[in-house]
BADREN-423246 format. One record per residue: residue in three letters; z negated, x, y negated of N, C-alpha, C in turn. Coordinates in steps of 0.2 Angstrom, whole numbers, padded with zeros to 4 digits, always signed. Atoms other than C-alpha are relative to their C-alpha. Layout:
residues N
AlaZXYZXYZXY
...
end
This chain:
residues 146
Met+0004+0004+0004+0142+0779-0479+0002+0000-0007
Ile-0002-0001+0007+0148+0786-0496+0007-0004+0000
Arg-0007+0003+0000+0166+0780-0491-0001-0007-0001
Arg+0001+0007-0001+0160+0763-0487-0003-0003-0007
Ser+0003+0002+0007+0150+0762-0504+0006+0000-0005
Ile-0006+0000+0005+0166+0767-0514+0004-0006+0001
Ile-0004+0006-0001+0176+0754-0505-0003-0007-0003
Val+0004+0006+0003+0163+0741-0509+0000-0001-0007
Val+0000+0000+0007+0162+0746-0527+0007-0002-0003
Ser-0007+0001+0002+0181+0746-0528+0002-0007+0000
Leu-0001+0007-0001+0182+0729-0521-0003-0005-0005
Leu+0004+0004+0005+0169+0722-0533+0003+0001-0007
Leu-0004-0001+0006+0178+0730-0548+0006-0004+0000
Ala-0006+0004-0001+0194+0722-0542-0001-0007-0001
Ala+0002+0007+0001+0186+0705-0541-0002-0002-0007
Ala+0002+0001+0007+0178+0707-0558+0006+0000-0005
Cys-0006+0000+0005+0195+0711-0566+0004-0006+0001
Met-0004+0006-0002+0204+0697-0557-0004-0006-0004
Leu+0004+0005+0003+0190+0685-0564+0001+0000-0008
Trp-0001-0001+0007+0192+0692-0581+0007-0002-0003
Ala-0007+0001+0001+0211+0691-0581+0001-0008+0000
Ala-0001+0007-0001+0210+0673-0575-0003-0005-0006
Lys+0003+0004+0005+0199+0667-0589+0004-0001-0006
Asp-0004+0001+0006+0209+0659-0603-0004+0001-0006
Ser+0003+0000+0006+0206+0662-0621-0002-0007-0003
Val+0002+0007+0002+0198+0648-0631+0007-0003-0003
Gln-0006+0003+0003+0215+0646-0641+0005-0003+0006
Glu-0004+0002-0006+0224+0645-0624-0002-0007+0003
Met+0003+0006-0003+0212+0632-0618+0001-0006-0004
Glu-0001+0005+0005+0214+0622-0634+0007-0002+0001
Ala-0007+0001+0000+0233+0623-0633+0001-0005+0007
Lys-0001+0004-0006+0232+0616-0615-0003-0007-0001
Ala+0003+0007+0001+0221+0602-0620+0004-0004-0005
Asp-0004+0004+0005+0232+0597-0635+0006-0002+0004
Ala-0006+0002-0004+0247+0596-0622-0002-0005+0005
Ala+0002+0005-0006+0237+0586-0609+0001-0007-0002
Pro+0000+0007+0002+0238+0567-0608-0007-0001-0003
Leu+0005+0001+0004+0226+0559-0619-0007-0001+0004
Gly+0005+0002-0005+0214+0553-0605-0003+0007+0003
Asp+0002-0006-0004+0213+0571-0598-0003+0005-0005
Arg+0002-0005+0005+0209+0580-0615-0007+0001-0001
Pro+0007-0001+0001+0190+0577-0617-0003+0006+0004
Pro+0003-0006-0003+0185+0589-0603+0003+0006-0001
Leu-0003-0007+0002+0197+0602-0608-0002+0002-0006
Tyr+0003-0002+0007+0191+0602-0626-0008+0002+0001
Ile+0007-0002-0001+0173+0603-0619+0000+0007+0003
Asp+0000-0007-0003+0177+0618-0608+0001+0005-0005
Ala-0001-0005+0005+0184+0627-0623-0006+0001-0004
Ala+0006-0001+0004+0169+0623-0633-0006+0004+0004
Glu+0005-0004-0004+0158+0629-0619+0001+0008+0000
Gln-0002-0007+0000+0168+0645-0618-0002+0003-0007
Gln+0002-0003+0007+0166+0647-0637-0007+0001-0001
Leu+0007-0001+0001+0148+0644-0636-0003+0007+0004
Ser+0001-0007-0003+0147+0659-0624+0002+0005-0004
Asn-0003-0005+0005+0157+0669-0636-0005+0001-0006
Ala+0004+0000+0006+0145+0664-0650-0007+0004+0002
Ile+0006-0003-0002+0130+0669-0640+0001+0008+0001
Glu-0002-0007-0001+0138+0686-0636+0000+0003-0007
Ser-0001-0003+0006+0142+0689-0654-0006+0001-0004
Tyr+0006+0000+0003+0125+0685-0660-0004+0006+0003
Lys+0003-0006-0003+0118+0697-0647+0002+0007-0002
Ala-0003-0006+0002+0130+0710-0652-0001+0002-0007
Gly+0001-0001+0007+0124+0709-0670+0006-0002-0005
Lys-0006+0002+0004+0140+0701-0677-0001-0008-0002
Pro+0001+0007+0001+0133+0685-0685+0006-0004-0003
Asp-0006+0003+0003+0150+0682-0695+0004-0003+0006
Ala-0004+0002-0006+0159+0681-0678-0004-0006+0003
Gly+0004+0005-0003+0145+0670-0671+0001-0007-0004
His-0001+0006+0004+0146+0658-0686+0007-0003+0001
Ala-0007+0003-0001+0165+0656-0684+0001-0003+0007
Ala+0000+0003-0007+0162+0653-0665-0003-0007+0000
Val+0003+0006+0001+0150+0639-0670+0004-0005-0003
Asp-0004+0005+0004+0162+0631-0682+0005-0002+0005
Asp-0005+0002-0005+0175+0631-0668-0003-0005+0005
Ile+0004+0004-0005+0162+0623-0656+0000-0007-0003
Leu+0000+0006+0004+0160+0609-0669+0007-0004+0000
Arg-0007+0002+0001+0179+0607-0671+0002-0003+0007
Leu-0002+0002-0007+0182+0606-0652-0004-0006+0003
Thr+0004+0006-0002+0168+0594-0648+0002-0006-0004
Gly-0002+0006+0004+0174+0583-0662+0007-0002+0003
Lys-0006+0002-0003+0191+0583-0654-0001-0004+0007
Ala+0002+0003-0006+0183+0579-0637-0002-0007-0001
Arg+0003+0006+0001+0173+0565-0644+0006-0005-0002
Asp-0006+0004+0002+0189+0558-0653+0004-0002+0005
Thr-0005+0002-0006+0200+0558-0638-0003-0004+0005
Ala+0003+0004-0005+0187+0551-0627-0001-0007-0003
Met+0000+0007+0003+0185+0536-0639+0007-0003-0001
Gln-0007+0003+0000+0204+0534-0641+0002-0002+0007
Ser-0002+0002-0006+0207+0534-0623-0005-0005+0004
Gly+0005+0004-0004+0191+0525-0617-0002+0003+0006
Lys+0001-0004-0006+0190+0538-0603-0005+0006-0001
Arg+0004-0006+0000+0177+0551-0599-0005+0000-0005
Leu+0005+0001+0005+0165+0544-0612-0007+0003+0002
Lys+0007-0002-0002+0149+0547-0602+0000+0008+0001
Asn+0000-0007-0001+0154+0565-0596+0000+0004-0007
Thr-0001-0004+0007+0159+0570-0614-0007+0000-0003
Glu+0007+0001+0004+0142+0563-0621-0005+0005+0003
Ile+0005-0005-0003+0132+0573-0608+0001+0007-0001
Ser-0002-0007+0002+0142+0589-0611-0002+0002-0007
Met+0002-0001+0007+0139+0587-0629-0007+0001-0001
Arg+0008-0001+0000+0120+0585-0627-0002+0007+0003
Lys+0001-0007-0003+0120+0601-0616+0002+0005-0005
Ile-0003-0005+0005+0130+0611-0629-0005+0000-0006
Ala+0005+0000+0006+0118+0605-0643-0007+0003+0002
Asp+0006-0003-0003+0103+0610-0632+0001+0007+0000
Arg-0001-0007+0000+0110+0627-0630+0001+0003-0007
Leu-0001-0003+0007+0114+0629-0649-0008+0000-0002
Arg+0007-0001+0002+0095+0625-0652-0003+0005+0003
Asp+0003-0006-0003+0090+0638-0639+0002+0006-0004
Leu-0003-0006+0004+0102+0650-0648-0004+0001-0006
Gln+0003-0001+0007+0094+0646-0665-0007+0003+0001
Arg+0007-0002+0000+0077+0650-0659+0000+0008+0001
Thr-0001-0007-0001+0083+0668-0654+0002+0004-0006
Leu-0003-0004+0006+0091+0672-0671-0005+0002-0005
Asn+0004-0002+0006+0085+0680-0686+0000-0006-0005
Tyr+0001+0006+0005+0079+0668-0700+0006-0002-0004
Asp-0006+0001+0005+0094+0671-0711+0006-0003+0004
Asp-0006+0002-0004+0106+0667-0696-0001-0007+0003
Gln+0002+0006-0003+0097+0651-0691+0003-0007-0003
Pro-0002+0006+0003+0103+0638-0704+0007-0003+0003
Pro-0007+0002-0002+0122+0637-0699-0001-0003+0008
Val+0000+0002-0007+0117+0635-0680-0004-0006+0000
Lys+0004+0006+0000+0104+0622-0684+0004-0006-0003
Ala-0004+0006+0003+0116+0612-0695+0006-0002+0006
Ala-0005+0002-0006+0129+0613-0680-0003-0004+0005
Ala+0004+0004-0005+0116+0607-0668-0001-0007-0002
Asp+0001+0006+0002+0112+0593-0679+0006-0004-0001
Arg-0006+0004+0001+0130+0588-0683+0003-0002+0007
Leu-0002+0001-0007+0134+0589-0664-0004-0006+0003
Glu+0004+0006-0002+0119+0577-0661+0003-0007-0004
Thr-0003+0006+0003+0127+0565-0674+0006-0002+0003
Met-0007+0001-0004+0144+0566-0665-0002-0004+0006
Arg+0002+0003-0006+0135+0562-0649-0003-0007-0001
Asn+0002+0007+0001+0126+0547-0656+0006-0004-0002
Asp-0006+0004+0001+0143+0541-0663+0003-0002+0007
Leu-0003+0001-0007+0149+0542-0645-0004-0005+0004
Leu+0005+0005-0004+0134+0533-0638+0001-0007-0003
Thr-0001+0007+0003+0136+0519-0651+0006-0003+0002
Tyr-0006+0003-0002+0154+0517-0647+0000-0002+0008
Met+0000+0001-0007+0150+0517-0628-0004-0007+0001
Phe+0004+0006-0001+0137+0503-0630+0001-0006-0004
Ser-0002+0006+0004+0145+0492-0643+0007-0001+0002
Lys-0007+0001-0001+0162+0493-0635+0002-0007+0003
Gly-0001+0007-0002+0161+0476-0626-0002-0005-0005
Lys+0002+0006+0005+0153+0467-0641+0004-0001-0006
Gln-0004+0000+0006+0167+0470-0653+0005-0006+0001
end
């Protein structure tokens, strides 16, 4: 019984280590997106932004607001790249817009959990992301009318 428990725990630890090792850093994800063809870039930038959002949440939970602010700035930069490449290529517009809305919602959820002093940068980022999302929507629905 004990031996079986040890084996199960060992296998779970090995699986967790493999998942952790397989996860690329945000910088590596961004580099892959930069090297990808234009039409394939938006979801890659969104994936990097979502990973950075997870990093921001963890930073704030760990009591590191400076690291959280830097991660939020990266989220804006990455989602801006996703928006720009989607508009340039004309591909993945809808999926990019939906993902940007979800990230903005998660930023607002994060804002509600923070200390009062840490909330303004996150609120500003959520508002900026909403503006970028609206730019994308405007582009999507006026594309045929130009």
